[in-house]
C-alpha positions in Angstrom: 164.9 183.9 51.9 162.3 186.7 51.9 162.3 187.5 55.6 165.1 189.7 57.2 166.8 187.8 60.1 168.9 189.6 62.7 171.2 187.3 63.9 173.4 184.0 62.6 171.3 181.7 64.5 168.1 183.0 63.3 169.4 182.5 59.5 171.0 178.9 60.2 168.0 177.9 61.9 165.8 179.1 59.2 167.9 177.3 56.7 168.0 174.2 58.9 164.0 174.2 58.6 163.8 174.8 55.0 165.9 171.7 54.4 164.3 169.4 57.1 160.9 170.2 55.7 162.1 169.8 51.9 162.8 166.5 52.7 159.7 165.8 54.5 161.6 164.9 58.1 159.9 165.7 61.3 161.4 167.2 64.4 161.5 163.6 66.1 163.2 161.8 62.8 166.0 164.6 62.7 166.5 164.3 66.4 166.9 160.5 66.3 169.0 160.8 63.3 171.4 163.0 65.3 171.3 162.0 68.9 169.2 165.0 69.9 165.8 166.0 71.0 162.8 167.5 69.3 162.8 170.5 71.7 166.7 171.2 70.7 165.9 170.9 66.9 162.8 173.4 67.3 165.4 175.8 69.3 168.0 175.5 66.9 165.5 176.2 63.9 164.0 179.3 65.7 167.5 180.7 66.6 167.2 180.2 70.0 169.9 178.0 70.6 173.1 177.5 68.7 174.3 173.8 68.0 177.5 172.6 68.9 179.9 172.4 65.7 179.6 168.8 66.1 175.8 168.4 66.0 175.7 171.2 63.1 178.0 168.5 61.3 175.7 165.6 62.0 172.5 167.4 61.1 174.3 168.5 57.7 174.9 164.8 57.1 171.4 163.8 57.9 170.1 166.2 55.7 172.4 165.4 53.0 174.1 168.9 52.7 177.6 170.1 53.6 177.7 172.3 56.9 178.4 175.6 55.0 174.6 175.2 53.7 173.4 176.4 56.9 175.5 179.7 56.2 175.1 180.1 52.4 174.3 183.5 51.0 174.4 185.1 54.4 174.4 189.0 54.7 177.5 190.4 55.7 175.7 192.5 58.5 174.5 189.6 60.5 174.9 189.7 63.9 176.5 187.1 65.7 175.1 186.7 69.2 177.8 184.7 70.4 180.2 187.3 70.0 180.9 188.8 73.5 181.0 192.5 74.0 184.7 194.1 74.1 186.2 194.2 77.7 185.1 197.2 79.5 182.9 198.3 76.5 179.9 199.1 78.7 181.7 200.2 81.7 181.6 203.8 82.6 182.8 205.7 85.5 181.8 204.4 88.8 181.4 201.0 87.5 183.1 197.9 89.2 185.4 197.5 86.3 186.5 201.5 86.7 186.7 201.2 90.6 189.2 198.3 90.3 191.8 200.1 88.3 191.8 202.9 90.9 192.5 200.6 94.1 196.2 200.3 95.1 
C-alpha cells in the first residue's frame, strides 16, 4: 500500500476497502451481508470508526479472508487511537488530578 497511514483504523479500513472493491461489492451489499449500514462501512473504510471484533470477523467472512487480513504487513510504528493516554499523563501542576492529591 503506497499511502502512509497514521492509525491502525486507517490502515485496516484501507485494507477493507481494497478487498471489497476487488470483489466488486458495493457498500450496500457488504452492509447487508454483515448486518450493518452503508454509512458504518464507509466510516470503517475511512478509519473514522473502529468496528467491533464481532463485526470485523463478520466482514472478514463476507470478504472471504481471515480477520488478520486487515492487519497484514502493518508497520510497527502505527498509532492505535483506541489506546487511552496514561493516567495523569497530561496532568500538570494545578490540574484537577493534581489538586485531588493535596486535599485532606
